[in-house]
LUMNUVEX-62661 format. One line per field, with one value per atom (N, C-alpha, C): atom name; residue number from 1; x, y, z. Coordinates in steps of 0.05 Angstrom, whole numbers, plus 5000, padded with zeros to 4 digits. Each point is the difference from the previous one (the first is absolute). Layout:
BEGIN
atom <- CA,... $
seq <- NUM,... $
east <- X,... $
north <- Y,... $
up <- Z,... $
//
This chain:
BEGIN
atom <- N,CA,C,N,CA,C,N,CA,C,N,CA,C,N,CA,C,N,CA,C,N,CA,C,N,CA,C,N,CA,C,N,CA,C,N,CA,C,N,CA,C,N,CA,C,N,CA,C,N,CA,C,N,CA,C,N,CA,C,N,CA,C,N,CA,C,N,CA,C,N,CA,C,N,CA,C,N,CA,C,N,CA,C,N,CA,C,N,CA,C,N,CA,C,N,CA,C,N,CA,C,N,CA,C,N,CA,C,N,CA,C,N,CA,C,N,CA,C,N,CA,C,N,CA,C,N,CA,C,N,CA,C,N,CA,C,N,CA,C,N,CA,C,N,CA,C,N,CA,C,N,CA,C,N,CA,C,N,CA,C,N,CA,C,N,CA,C,N,CA,C,N,CA,C,N,CA,C,N,CA,C,N,CA,C,N,CA,C,N,CA,C,N,CA,C,N,CA,C,N,CA,C,N,CA,C,N,CA,C,N,CA,C,N,CA,C,N,CA,C,N,CA,C,N,CA,C,N,CA,C,N,CA,C,N,CA,C,N,CA,C,N,CA,C,N,CA,C,N,CA,C,N,CA,C,N,CA,C,N,CA,C,N,CA,C,N,CA,C,N,CA,C,N,CA,C,N,CA,C,N,CA,C,N,CA,C,N,CA,C,N,CA,C,N,CA,C,N,CA,C,N,CA,C,N,CA,C,N,CA,C,N,CA,C,N,CA,C,N,CA,C,N,CA,C,N,CA,C,N,CA,C,N,CA,C,N,CA,C,N,CA,C,N,CA,C,N,CA,C,N,CA,C,N,CA,C,N,CA,C,N,CA,C,N,CA,C,N,CA,C,N,CA,C,N,CA,C,N,CA,C,N,CA,C,N,CA,C,N,CA,C,N,CA,C,N,CA,C,N,CA,C,N,CA,C,N,CA,C,N,CA,C,N,CA,C,N,CA,C,N,CA,C,N,CA,C,N,CA,C,N,CA,C,N,CA,C,N,CA,C,N,CA,C,N,CA,C,N,CA,C,N,CA,C,N,CA,C,N,CA,C,N,CA,C,N,CA,C,N,CA,C,N,CA,C,N,CA,C,N,CA,C,N,CA,C,N,CA,C,N,CA,C,N,CA,C,N,CA,C,N,CA,C,N,CA,C,N,CA,C,N,CA,C,N,CA,C,N,CA,C,N,CA,C,N,CA,C,N,CA,C,N,CA,C,N,CA,C,N,CA,C,N,CA,C,N,CA,C,N,CA,C,N,CA,C,N,CA,C,N,CA,C,N,CA,C,N,CA,C,N,CA,C,N,CA,C,N,CA,C,N,CA,C,N,CA,C,N,CA,C,N,CA,C,N,CA,C,N,CA,C,N,CA,C,N,CA,C,N,CA,C,N,CA,C,N,CA,C,N,CA,C,N,CA,C,N,CA,C,N,CA,C,N,CA,C,N,CA,C,N,CA,C,N,CA,C,N,CA,C,N,CA,C,N,CA,C,N,CA,C,N,CA,C,N,CA,C,N,CA,C,N,CA,C,N,CA,C,N,CA,C,N,CA,C,N,CA,C,N,CA,C,N,CA,C,N,CA,C,N,CA,C,N,CA,C,N,CA,C,N,CA,C,N,CA,C,N,CA,C,N,CA,C,N,CA,C,N,CA,C,N,CA,C,N,CA,C,N,CA,C,N,CA,C,N,CA,C,N,CA,C,N,CA,C,N,CA,C,N,CA,C,N,CA,C,N,CA,C,N,CA,C,N,CA,C,N,CA,C,N,CA,C,N,CA,C,N,CA,C,N,CA,C,N,CA,C,N,CA,C,N,CA,C,N,CA,C,N,CA,C,N,CA,C,N,CA,C,N,CA,C,N,CA,C,N,CA,C,N,CA,C,N,CA,C,N,CA,C,N,CA,C,N,CA,C,N,CA,C,N,CA,C,N,CA,C,N,CA,C,N,CA,C,N,CA,C,N,CA,C,N,CA,C,N,CA,C,N,CA,C,N,CA,C,N,CA,C,N,CA,C,N,CA,C,N,CA,C,N,CA,C,N,CA,C,N,CA,C,N,CA,C,N,CA,C,N,CA,C,N,CA,C,N,CA,C,N,CA,C,N,CA,C,N,CA,C,N,CA,C,N,CA,C,N,CA,C,N,CA,C,N,CA,C,N,CA,C,N,CA,C,N,CA,C,N,CA,C,N,CA,C,N,CA,C,N,CA,C,N,CA,C,N,CA,C,N,CA,C,N,CA,C,N,CA,C,N,CA,C,N,CA,C,N,CA,C,N,CA,C,N,CA,C,N,CA,C,N,CA,C,N,CA,C,N,CA,C,N,CA,C,N,CA,C,N,CA,C,N,CA,C,N,CA,C,N,CA,C,N,CA,C,N,CA,C,N,CA,C,N,CA,C,N,CA,C,N,CA,C,N,CA,C,N,CA,C,N,CA,C,N,CA,C,N,CA,C,N,CA,C,N,CA,C,N,CA,C,N,CA,C,N,CA,C,N,CA,C,N,CA,C,N,CA,C,N,CA,C,N,CA,C,N,CA,C,N,CA,C,N,CA,C,N,CA,C,N,CA,C,N,CA,C,N,CA,C,N,CA,C,N,CA,C,N,CA,C $
seq <- 1,1,1,2,2,2,3,3,3,4,4,4,5,5,5,6,6,6,7,7,7,8,8,8,9,9,9,10,10,10,11,11,11,12,12,12,13,13,13,14,14,14,15,15,15,16,16,16,17,17,17,18,18,18,19,19,19,20,20,20,21,21,21,22,22,22,23,23,23,24,24,24,25,25,25,26,26,26,27,27,27,28,28,28,29,29,29,30,30,30,31,31,31,32,32,32,33,33,33,34,34,34,35,35,35,36,36,36,37,37,37,38,38,38,39,39,39,40,40,40,41,41,41,42,42,42,43,43,43,44,44,44,45,45,45,46,46,46,47,47,47,48,48,48,49,49,49,50,50,50,51,51,51,52,52,52,53,53,53,54,54,54,55,55,55,56,56,56,57,57,57,58,58,58,59,59,59,60,60,60,61,61,61,62,62,62,63,63,63,64,64,64,65,65,65,66,66,66,67,67,67,68,68,68,69,69,69,70,70,70,71,71,71,72,72,72,73,73,73,74,74,74,75,75,75,76,76,76,77,77,77,78,78,78,79,79,79,80,80,80,81,81,81,82,82,82,83,83,83,84,84,84,85,85,85,86,86,86,87,87,87,88,88,88,89,89,89,90,90,90,91,91,91,92,92,92,93,93,93,94,94,94,95,95,95,96,96,96,97,97,97,98,98,98,99,99,99,100,100,100,101,101,101,102,102,102,103,103,103,104,104,104,105,105,105,106,106,106,107,107,107,108,108,108,109,109,109,110,110,110,111,111,111,112,112,112,113,113,113,114,114,114,115,115,115,116,116,116,117,117,117,118,118,118,119,119,119,120,120,120,121,121,121,122,122,122,123,123,123,124,124,124,125,125,125,126,126,126,127,127,127,128,128,128,129,129,129,130,130,130,131,131,131,132,132,132,133,133,133,134,134,134,135,135,135,136,136,136,137,137,137,138,138,138,139,139,139,140,140,140,141,141,141,142,142,142,143,143,143,144,144,144,145,145,145,146,146,146,147,147,147,148,148,148,149,149,149,150,150,150,151,151,151,152,152,152,153,153,153,154,154,154,155,155,155,156,156,156,157,157,157,158,158,158,159,159,159,160,160,160,161,161,161,162,162,162,163,163,163,164,164,164,165,165,165,166,166,166,167,167,167,168,168,168,169,169,169,170,170,170,171,171,171,172,172,172,173,173,173,174,174,174,175,175,175,176,176,176,177,177,177,178,178,178,179,179,179,180,180,180,181,181,181,182,182,182,183,183,183,184,184,184,185,185,185,186,186,186,187,187,187,188,188,188,189,189,189,190,190,190,191,191,191,192,192,192,193,193,193,194,194,194,195,195,195,196,196,196,197,197,197,198,198,198,199,199,199,200,200,200,201,201,201,202,202,202,203,203,203,204,204,204,205,205,205,206,206,206,207,207,207,208,208,208,209,209,209,210,210,210,211,211,211,212,212,212,213,213,213,214,214,214,215,215,215,216,216,216,217,217,217,218,218,218,219,219,219,220,220,220,221,221,221,222,222,222,223,223,223,224,224,224,225,225,225,226,226,226,227,227,227,228,228,228,229,229,229,230,230,230,231,231,231,232,232,232,233,233,233,234,234,234,235,235,235,236,236,236,237,237,237,238,238,238,239,239,239,240,240,240,241,241,241,242,242,242,243,243,243,244,244,244,245,245,245,246,246,246,247,247,247,248,248,248,249,249,249,250,250,250,251,251,251,252,252,252,253,253,253,254,254,254,255,255,255,256,256,256,257,257,257,258,258,258,259,259,259,260,260,260,261,261,261,262,262,262,263,263,263,264,264,264,265,265,265,266,266,266,267,267,267,268,268,268,269,269,269,270,270,270,271,271,271,272,272,272,273,273,273,274,274,274,275,275,275,276,276,276,277,277,277,278,278,278,279,279,279,280,280,280,281,281,281,282,282,282,283,283,283,284,284,284,285,285,285,286,286,286,287,287,287,288,288,288,289,289,289,290,290,290,291,291,291,292,292,292,293,293,293,294,294,294,295,295,295,296,296,296,297,297,297,298,298,298,299,299,299,300,300,300,301,301,301,302,302,302,303,303,303,304,304,304,305,305,305,306,306,306,307,307,307,308,308,308,309,309,309,310,310,310,311,311,311,312,312,312,313,313,313,314,314,314,315,315,315,316,316,316,317,317,317,318,318,318,319,319,319,320,320,320,321,321,321,322,322,322,323,323,323,324,324,324,325,325,325,326,326,326,327,327,327,328,328,328,329,329,329,330,330,330,331,331,331 $
east <- 2463,5022,5010,5035,5014,4986,4997,5009,5038,5008,5034,4996,5008,5006,5022,4988,5011,5022,5023,5015,5004,5012,5005,4984,4979,4970,4996,5014,4988,5032,5022,5021,4993,4983,4987,4978,4992,4984,5017,5015,5016,5007,5007,5015,4971,4979,4980,4993,4991,4994,5021,5017,5017,4998,4990,5000,4985,4974,4968,5011,5014,5002,5015,5017,5018,4976,4985,4990,4968,4993,4990,5015,5012,5019,5014,4999,5004,4982,4970,4977,4991,5012,4996,5013,5029,5021,4984,4987,4988,4989,4982,4977,5008,5015,5013,5021,5009,5024,4968,4980,4988,4987,4983,4992,5014,5029,5014,5012,5004,5005,4989,4971,4970,4985,5003,4976,4972,4999,4972,5011,4982,5006,4978,4981,4977,5010,4974,5007,5012,4988,5005,5025,5018,5036,5006,4997,5010,4994,4971,4992,5022,5002,5019,5033,5005,5017,5016,4994,4997,4979,4989,4986,4977,4987,4994,4958,4998,4962,5003,4971,4992,4997,4999,4999,5024,5010,5039,5001,5003,5009,4988,4965,4976,5025,5005,5019,5015,5021,5031,4995,4985,4991,4983,4999,4987,5015,5031,5029,5011,4994,5020,4987,4984,4977,5014,4991,5002,5036,5024,5022,5007,4982,5015,4972,4992,4965,4995,5021,5009,4997,5015,5002,4985,4980,4978,4971,4987,4965,4981,4977,4989,4985,4989,4994,4973,4981,4970,4999,5008,4978,5029,5024,5024,4996,4989,5002,5028,5013,5029,5022,5016,5021,5011,4996,5019,5026,5016,5027,4991,4994,5007,5033,4991,5021,5018,4991,5025,5013,4994,5013,5032,4998,5034,5003,5018,5005,5013,4985,5008,5012,5000,4996,5021,5010,5018,5019,5023,5015,4995,4989,4991,5023,5006,5025,4985,5014,4987,5025,5013,5008,4995,4988,4995,4970,4977,4980,5004,5012,5016,5009,5013,5007,4972,4988,4966,4985,5023,4964,5028,5006,5029,4982,5007,4992,4974,4979,4974,4991,5022,4995,5004,5023,5014,4978,4994,4976,5032,5022,5018,4991,5014,5001,4975,4974,4979,4987,5016,4992,5010,5024,5019,4982,4979,4996,4964,5009,4981,4978,5004,4987,4980,4974,4982,4990,5026,4991,4981,5001,4994,4998,5022,5027,5009,4988,5013,5030,5019,5025,5012,5025,5010,5026,5011,5034,5007,5014,5022,5021,5001,5009,5033,5014,5038,4997,5015,5007,5020,5004,5026,5005,5016,5005,4989,4986,4973,5031,4994,5018,5004,5018,4999,4987,4983,4988,5033,5005,5024,5015,5016,5021,5002,4980,4995,5002,4981,4997,5033,5007,5032,5024,4996,5017,4985,4979,4995,5002,4997,5007,5041,5002,5036,5011,4984,5005,4984,4988,4985,5014,5017,5012,5029,5006,5034,5008,4995,5015,5006,5015,5005,4989,4984,4996,5018,4984,5009,4981,5008,4977,5009,4983,4999,5001,5009,4996,4996,4998,4989,4997,5024,4997,5006,4996,4996,5019,5034,5017,5011,4988,5004,4971,4990,4963,5008,5014,5023,5012,5016,5020,4989,5015,4998,5011,5006,4993,5003,4971,5000,5006,4998,4997,5028,4995,5016,4994,5019,4982,5001,4986,4989,4991,5004,4986,4979,4977,4986,4989,4998,5008,4979,4988,4975,4989,4970,4993,4988,5001,5000,4976,4982,4996,4992,4989,5003,4972,4974,4980,4991,5014,4991,5024,5020,5019,5012,5003,5015,5024,5016,5017,5018,5018,5005,5040,5000,5031,5017,5022,5016,5025,5016,5024,5009,5018,5005,5019,4990,5034,5025,4997,5012,5018,4977,5021,5011,4994,5003,5001,4977,4981,4974,4984,4965,5000,4968,4989,4979,4984,4960,5000,4978,4999,4955,4997,4974,4983,4983,4987,4986,4986,4997,5019,5026,5018,5008,4995,4997,4982,5014,4985,4994,5020,4991,5018,5008,5017,5000,5011,5011,5030,5006,5016,5001,4995,4999,5015,5018,5028,5007,5024,5021,4993,5005,4998,5025,4998,5034,4992,5018,4998,4976,4992,4974,4993,4980,4997,5019,5011,5015,5023,5014,5018,4997,4963,5000,4996,5016,5009,4980,4997,4976,4972,5007,4968,4995,5014,5003,4994,5023,5000,4990,4986,4971,5026,4993,4999,4983,5000,4977,5006,4975,4997,4982,5006,4989,4986,4978,4990,4983,4994,4998,4978,4997,4978,5026,4995,5027,5003,5024,5000,4995,4984,4992,4973,4984,4974,4986,4979,4997,4996,4997,4991,4973,4979,4969,5016,5004,5004,5027,5012,5019,4991,4970,4992,4986,4987,4975,5015,5031,5013,5007,5006,5005,4985,4970,4976,4992,5004,4983,5028,5015,5035,5001,4985,4998,5034,4998,5037,5000,5016,4998,5025,4997,5025,5015,4985,5005,5009,4995,5024,4982,5006,4992,5020,5009,5022,4977,5023,4984,5025,5008,5010,4994,5020,5008,5022,4986,5035,5003,5035,5019,4998,4989,5002,4967,4991,4973,5002,5021,5002,5000,5000,5001,4976,4984,4968,4986,5003,4996,5003,5030,5001,4991,4986,4982,4973,4996,4970,4992,5030,5001,4994,5021,4991,4977,4988,4976,4979,5000,4983,4997,4998,4994,4967,4987,4983,4982,4980,4973,5007,5020,5004,4997,4986,4988,5023,4976,5020,5012,5014,5017,5029,4995,5030,5017,5031,5013,5005,4977,4997,5013,5021,5007,5043,5018,5029,4999,5030,5017,5007,5004,5004,5032,5014,5022,5021,5003,4995,5029,5023,5030,5010,4978,5007,4975,4989,4978,5016,5001,5024,5032,5001,5022,4990,4980,4980,4993,4991,4993,5022,5032,5007,5030,4988,4999,4986,4975,4987,4999,5011,4995,5024,5030,5014,5016,4967,5010,4979,4990,4972,4971,4979,4972,4996,4995,4993,4972,5000,4961,4995,4979,5002,5006,5013,5014,5030,5019,5024,5008,5029,5006,5029,5027,5022,5014,5027,5006,5023,5004,5020,4968,4993,4986,4985,5001,4981,4972,4994,4973,4991,5015,5005,5001,5006,4994,5012,4996,5019,5011,5023,5018,5011,4997,4996,5038,5007,5027,5016,5025,5007,5018,5008,4996,4995,4971,4975,4990,5004,4989,5000,4997,5005,4992,4991,5009,4963,4996,4975,4990,4988,4995,4997,4992,5001,4979 $
north <- 0798,5006,5016,5003,5022,5016,5029,5014,5016,4997,5008,5043,5011,5027,5004,5017,5011,5030,4995,5025,5013,4987,5035,5006,5002,5002,5024,4993,5024,5016,4990,5020,5033,4987,5016,5020,4999,5009,5015,4998,5017,5030,5001,5024,5024,4979,5020,5006,4985,5008,5020,5003,5013,5034,5001,5021,5014,4978,5013,5013,4990,5004,5019,5015,5031,5013,4994,5021,5005,4982,5013,5008,5001,5009,5033,4992,5032,5022,4989,5006,5008,4994,4994,5036,4986,5026,5026,5007,5012,5010,4982,5016,5017,4989,5017,5011,5006,5020,5035,4991,5020,5014,4968,5009,5022,4992,5015,5030,4989,5036,5022,4981,5019,5003,4986,4999,4978,4993,4981,4983,4979,4998,4979,5004,4985,4977,4999,4978,4996,5036,4998,4998,5018,5002,4974,4981,4978,4981,5005,4990,5012,5033,5008,5000,4990,4999,4971,4981,4970,4994,5015,4981,4982,4989,4972,5020,4975,4999,5011,5029,5006,4979,4971,4986,4992,4991,4996,5028,5020,5013,5003,4992,5001,4976,4976,4979,5004,5024,5005,5022,5016,5019,4984,4970,4988,4978,5009,4985,5007,5034,5016,5009,4993,5003,4988,4971,4976,4997,5010,4996,5022,5022,5027,5008,4990,5018,5024,5009,5024,5031,4985,5030,4999,4986,5019,4996,5020,5001,5006,4989,5015,5018,5033,5024,4994,4994,4991,5035,5016,5028,5008,4997,5006,4974,4982,4980,4988,5006,4988,4980,4991,4987,5026,5005,5012,4996,5015,4985,5008,4982,5006,5011,5025,5010,4984,4975,4980,4984,5009,4970,5010,4970,4985,4978,5027,4980,4973,4984,4966,4996,5010,4996,5025,5006,5030,5004,5022,5015,5025,5016,5028,5016,5014,5012,5031,5014,5025,5010,4992,5002,4985,4982,4992,5001,5025,4992,5037,5015,5005,5013,4977,4995,4987,4986,4995,5027,5015,5026,5016,4993,5021,4988,4975,4979,5001,4997,5008,5039,5002,5037,5009,4973,5013,4979,4967,4996,4962,5007,4973,4980,4978,4973,4988,5011,4999,4965,4989,4966,4996,5012,5004,5020,5019,5011,4996,5002,4984,5032,5017,5022,4992,5021,5001,5032,5013,5024,5019,5010,5011,5027,4990,5040,4998,5023,5024,5001,4984,5009,5010,5015,5023,4986,4997,5004,5020,5007,5016,4995,5016,4996,5009,4993,5016,4996,5033,4991,4975,4991,4981,4985,5001,4976,4972,4998,4975,4981,4972,4978,4992,5000,4974,4974,4976,4982,4984,5010,4983,4996,5014,5014,4983,4998,4991,4976,4970,4980,4995,5015,5000,4994,5007,5006,4973,4994,4967,4989,4993,4973,5005,5016,4997,4989,5015,4984,4969,5004,4974,4973,5002,4989,5005,5010,5015,5002,5021,5014,5027,5021,5025,5010,5024,5013,5041,4999,5029,5024,5015,5024,5026,5002,5044,5008,5008,5018,5034,5006,5025,5014,5003,5017,5038,5012,5025,5017,4982,5012,4995,4978,4984,4997,5023,5001,5001,5021,5014,4975,4989,4968,5010,4996,4986,4969,4978,4980,4986,5005,4992,4966,4985,4958,4994,4996,4978,4966,4981,4976,4995,4983,5005,4964,4989,4973,4999,5007,4997,4981,5020,4964,4996,5028,5008,5023,5006,5021,5011,5024,5019,5015,5008,5024,5012,5026,5018,5006,4985,5013,5022,5017,5017,4998,4985,4996,4972,4987,4972,5004,4976,5014,4962,5010,4971,4992,4991,4982,4986,5011,4985,5006,4986,4990,5018,5020,5021,4991,4983,4982,5023,5031,5017,5014,5003,5008,4987,4974,4986,4987,5014,4997,5003,4997,4992,5031,5007,5026,4990,5022,5006,5024,4986,5014,5013,5024,5007,4982,4990,4988,5024,5024,5011,5013,4996,5008,4979,4983,4969,5012,5015,5009,4978,4974,4987,4976,4972,4984,4985,4990,4983,4978,4973,4988,4978,4981,4989,4985,4991,4987,4989,4989,4978,5028,4981,5018,5005,5029,5002,4987,5013,4992,4990,4982,4992,5018,5006,5002,4992,4966,4999,5021,5015,5011,5035,5002,5024,5009,5001,5003,5019,5008,5025,5004,4977,5009,4965,4995,4967,5010,5014,5019,5026,4997,5027,5011,5028,5025,5004,4988,5015,5027,5008,5031,5008,5024,5002,5026,4998,5034,5001,5028,5007,5035,5015,5022,5016,5021,5017,5019,5010,5018,5026,5012,5023,5000,4979,4995,5011,5009,5008,4971,4993,4972,4991,5015,4993,4986,5023,4989,4971,5005,4970,4978,4993,4988,4983,5014,5002,4986,5009,4978,4983,4993,4975,4988,5001,4983,5003,5007,4996,4987,4987,4990,4974,4994,4983,4988,5028,4990,4998,4992,4985,5018,5003,5018,5024,5004,5027,4996,4977,4994,4971,5010,4964,4992,4971,4992,4979,5024,4995,4992,4961,4987,5014,5005,5003,4992,4986,4991,5020,4993,5029,5002,5001,4997,5016,5010,5005,5044,4977,5032,5033,5000,5019,5013,4990,4990,5008,4977,5008,5029,5024,5019,5021,4992,5026,4992,4982,4986,5028,4997,5019,5025,5000,5037,5012,4973,5009,4996,4984,4996,4968,4981,4978,5002,4967,5009,5005,5018,4994,5021,5008,5015,5030,5013,5025,5020,5016,5004,5001,4972,4989,5000,5007,5002,5029,4997,5010,4987,4990,4994,4985,4976,4986,5000,4999,4996,4970,4997,4972,5016,4973,4999,4999,4977,4978,5024,5018,5033,4983,4991,5000,4976,4967,4969,5015,5003,5016,5001,5025,5009,4991,4986,4978,4978,4991,4977,5023,5014,5020,4998,5017,5003,4971,4974,4979,4999,5020,4994,5021,5024,5031,5012,4982,5023,5023,4996,5017,5022,4995,5026,4977,5024,4998,5008,4986,5014,4987,4989,4987,4983,4986,4972,4995,4980,4982,5004,5011,5004,4968,4999,4984,5008,4986,5008,5024,5015,5018,4991,4980,4988,4996,5017,4988,5031,5011,5029,4984,5016,5011,4969,4992,4980,4960,4992,4964,4992,4976,4985,4976,5003,4984,4978,4974,4974,4992,4987,4992,4989,5008,4996,4954,5020,4965,4978,5013,4965,5005,5013,5010,4976,4985,4990,5007,4994,5016,4996,5024,4996,4969,4991,4971,5022,4983,4995,4983 $
up <- 5374,4981,5016,5001,5005,4984,5002,4987,4995,4972,4995,5000,5015,5006,4968,4996,4971,5010,5008,5013,4984,4976,4981,4997,4997,4994,5032,5023,5024,4996,4990,5007,4977,4969,4978,5025,5007,5018,5019,5012,5020,5005,4965,4988,5003,4997,4988,5019,5026,5014,5031,4992,5007,4992,4971,4981,5012,5011,5003,5029,5019,5022,5002,4988,4995,4990,4984,4986,5020,5022,5019,5016,5004,5032,4981,4979,4992,4998,4987,5011,5031,5015,5022,5016,4990,4995,4993,4981,4985,5017,5017,5016,5029,5007,5025,4985,4982,4991,4996,4992,4993,5019,5027,5019,5022,5001,5014,4991,4977,4989,5004,4975,4992,5025,5014,5023,4997,4976,4988,4980,5000,4973,4983,4975,4991,4981,4995,4987,4976,4981,4973,4990,5026,4990,5002,5015,4996,4969,4991,4981,4973,5004,4976,5004,5026,4993,4996,4995,4996,4981,4998,4969,5012,5020,5014,5001,5012,5006,5025,4997,5028,5021,4994,5019,4998,4997,4995,5036,4979,5027,5025,5003,5019,5019,4987,5020,5014,4980,5009,5035,4993,5015,5029,4991,5024,5009,4981,5015,5009,4996,5014,5024,5009,5027,5015,4986,5007,5021,4976,5015,5012,5000,5025,5005,5019,5004,5015,5008,5024,4968,4980,4986,4985,4981,4982,5018,4998,5017,4967,4994,4980,5013,4986,5000,4984,5001,4998,4977,5020,4982,4978,5009,4978,4974,5013,4982,4991,5023,4992,5014,5005,5025,5014,5024,5011,5016,4999,5014,5036,5011,5042,5001,5022,5008,5021,4996,5019,4968,4985,4960,5013,5005,4990,4967,4994,4980,5000,4979,5006,4970,4966,4983,4994,5007,4994,5023,4988,5013,5001,5011,4992,4994,4978,4999,4981,5009,4994,4979,4992,4970,4984,4997,4984,4987,5026,4984,4992,5013,4975,4974,5001,4969,4985,5010,4983,4999,5026,4986,4977,5001,4970,4972,5003,4984,4990,5012,5007,4979,5015,4983,4972,4990,4979,4981,5007,4984,4986,5019,4997,5020,4985,5015,5013,4982,5012,5014,4990,5011,5020,5007,5031,5018,4999,5013,5018,5015,5025,5017,4988,5016,4983,5018,4991,4978,5008,4983,5020,5015,5019,4998,5006,5021,4968,4995,4974,5004,4983,4997,4984,5001,4964,4997,4993,4987,4995,5011,4992,4983,4977,4975,5005,5004,4992,4976,4986,4969,4997,4990,4991,4972,4996,4967,5004,4980,5001,4995,5012,4992,4982,4978,4984,5003,5003,5013,4970,4977,4993,5008,5011,5022,5031,5007,5032,4987,4991,4970,5008,4978,5004,5019,5010,5030,5015,5007,5017,4985,4968,4994,4995,5002,5003,5031,5028,5021,5003,4989,4999,4987,4978,4977,5008,5012,5011,4972,4990,4976,5005,4978,5009,4969,5002,4978,4993,4979,4999,5015,5005,5024,4986,4992,4992,5029,5014,5027,4999,5014,4997,5021,5017,5025,4999,5029,4992,4986,5005,4991,4969,4985,4978,4983,5000,4992,4962,4992,4980,4984,5020,4984,4978,4977,4980,5001,5014,5005,5025,5013,5024,5000,4986,4998,5020,5011,5021,4995,5003,5009,5029,5017,5019,5009,5019,5004,5030,4996,5031,5012,5022,5017,5028,4994,5018,4999,5021,4994,5031,5005,5026,4997,5028,4997,5018,5001,5028,5007,4981,5011,4969,5007,4968,4963,5007,4979,4998,4981,4994,4982,5014,4994,4992,4986,4985,5013,5020,4995,4979,4987,4982,4994,4986,4995,4979,5006,4971,4989,4976,4974,5011,4975,4998,5032,5007,5035,5024,4983,5026,5026,5002,5020,5006,5026,5009,5006,4981,5012,4990,5027,5012,4980,4977,4981,5001,4993,5007,4963,5015,4976,4982,5007,4979,4986,5005,4978,4976,5015,4968,4990,4964,4975,4990,4992,4985,4995,5000,5000,4973,4992,4981,5005,4974,5003,5027,5001,5024,4992,5027,4985,5027,5009,5022,5022,5019,5026,5014,5017,5009,5017,5032,5035,5000,5018,5015,5018,5014,5024,5031,4996,5017,4999,4977,5008,5000,5018,5005,5033,5001,5035,5012,4989,5013,4989,5001,4996,5018,5011,5011,5028,5001,5031,5016,5019,5010,5021,5002,5023,5002,5034,5024,5003,4988,4997,5024,5032,5016,4996,5013,4985,5033,4996,5034,4986,5026,4987,4995,4980,4993,5029,5002,5018,5005,5008,5002,5006,5000,4997,5042,5000,5020,5023,5013,5019,4984,5004,4988,4972,4986,4972,4997,5014,4998,5005,5032,5008,4974,4980,4975,4983,4993,4988,5006,5020,5000,5017,4999,4999,4971,4974,4972,4992,4998,4995,5024,5010,5027,5011,5011,5001,5037,5004,5021,5025,5018,5010,4977,4991,4977,4982,4988,4980,4983,4972,4995,4972,5010,4974,4975,4970,4978,4979,4998,4991,4969,4983,4973,4991,4979,4969,5003,4995,5000,4975,4982,4972,4998,5021,5000,5013,5016,5014,4981,4978,4995,4994,4988,4998,5017,5028,5028,5001,5002,5001,4983,4991,4976,5006,5015,5002,5036,5012,5025,4992,4968,5008,4993,4981,4998,5011,5017,5021,4999,5018,4986,4994,4981,4984,5017,5009,5014,5026,5003,5023,4993,4987,4988,5016,5026,5011,5021,5007,5019,4984,4966,4984,5023,4996,5020,5029,5009,5036,5005,4985,5013,4985,5017,5000,5001,4985,5003,5035,5017,5026,4995,4980,5008,4969,5003,4971,4989,5023,4996,4974,5027,4972,4977,5008,4958,4988,5016,4966,4994,5018,4988,4983,5005,4986,4974,5004,4972,4987,5009,4977,4991,5002,4993,4978,4980,4980,4990,5014,4985,5005,5007,4995,5021,5026,5015,5000,4977,5001,4990,5014,4996,4982,4977,4979,4984,5009,5000,4994,4972,4983,4991,4995,4976,4987,5026,4994,5020,5004,5018,5006,4987,5001,4996,5025,4982,4966,5008,4972,4976,4997,4976,4996,4973,5001,5008,5011,5007,5013,5020,5029,4984,5017,4995,5026,5008,5021,4977,5018,4969,5021,4985,5025,4998,5029,5009,4970,4994,4973,5011,5035,5004,5002,4986,5011,4969,4978,4983,4970,5001,4967,4978,4977,4972,4995,4986,4998,4986,4999,4991,4958,4983,4978,4991 $
//
């Protein structure tokens, strides 16, 4: 008697098989990640991280060694698998920034489900004093972006902190970060322009309503300017070579594409030193200075006044859309 295949049953099993395969591959990537960065891996780390049995972890280690036989060897004295000097990663792409991100999260106890570190290296998080961000404000801004709505925002900058009325209606459409601060790009209804706002300065929100101009009309957001960075003039030859090597410059320069809408944030980051630059702050300069100042003038009226401003036509800045191409705001 000929057996009939149950194709529906086979199709139902395939997603399960795919899920199991992804889970195994994730565990193999974890083995490689820990062994690569920490020099060794033990079975109990896999058990704790994934909540599996010791037997399953042993099979995973065997599978990893079968897949990459030159990467790990077992040390009977240390009772652990050690990374080989000839280790070549097969399941991960080593990324120093990613490891340091996880080191930070591990050090402050955040995002534990996403942290793959073994916790061997002592990590301290230097807390820079700043006003805690109101989660309801961020939630409202994100909702306005996703739902294409406007909101009233109580925005307090250095110059307006004591104003009686800091409420403005805005239509946010994007967010940005320099690694230290977060910014909100939004159309300001009252001023008739797009602005880059500092998220930390957004104090309260209220009154969701119809949106103003959409992101498609934000010319300075859609256009980028290529900032050409070089070592600061006046450095010694040795210092210049060090700066060029640190910033991976080619022929003494590196090109950094920046949205024109974010040039002021870029400028402020440069003045404070790039995030993570430490003693490197102030050792780089803009090589295409004339073109850079012209681009900056489009959103600052010719003044390098820092974050959150844009065009000279608006108090506090903003970038006005071209009147020839702008339809009436949607109601």
